[in-house]
N, C-alpha and C positions, 0 to 999 in steps of 0.2 A: 582295869586294864589300861595300858598305855595308849596314847593317841595313835601310835603306829601299828597297833594290833589290828588285824583284819577280821572281818566277820567269819571267815573260814577258820582262822585260828581260834576264835571264841567257840565256834561250833565243835571243833576237835576237843577243846578243853571240856566242854559240857558232856560230850560223848564219853569221856573217860571217867565221869563221876558216877559210875554204876553202883558203887557199894557204899553210898552215904547212909548214915543213920538218920531216918526221917525225923525222929524226935529231937535230935541235936540240931538238925538243919532247920526245923521249925523255930527253935529257940534263937538260932543265929540270925535267921531272916527277920524274925520279929524284933530283934534288938539292933539290927544293923541300921546305920544312918546313910549307907551308900546306896543310892538309887541304881547305880550301875550294877552292883552286886545283885540286888533284888531282881532287876529286870533280866540279868544274864541267866538266872536260874530258870526263867520261863522258856529258854531254848530247850530245856529238857523235854518239853512236849513232843518234840520231833524224834526223841530217842526212846520214848516209852519206858523210862526208868521206873522201877517198882516203887520207889520212895515218893514219887511225885503224887501218886494217888492218896498218900497219907498226909500231904501238906494241906493245911487249911489256909487257902489263899485269902480269905477274909481277914485273917490275922496278920497279913503281910501288907504293909502300906506301900503301894506302888506309886503314890503321889500322882494319880491320874487326874487330869483336868476334868472339870464338870462336862458332862455330855459324852465322855469317852467310855466305851464299853469295857467292862472288866473282863479280863481273859479267863 
């Protein structure tokens, strides 16, 4: 996302992602090198998308610092 994008715009984007294929998303998140993309998908928690329950977060490197709790 561009630097000018607001949190509200990001929230609306994630809200619209209700029909993603969880298997394809898992593969994309696992192969992506963009931390912004990987962390943005975590906003889906607020929207209860069906595919989120099928994502194995342990396979998605969120580059958390030591001592940070995994979401």
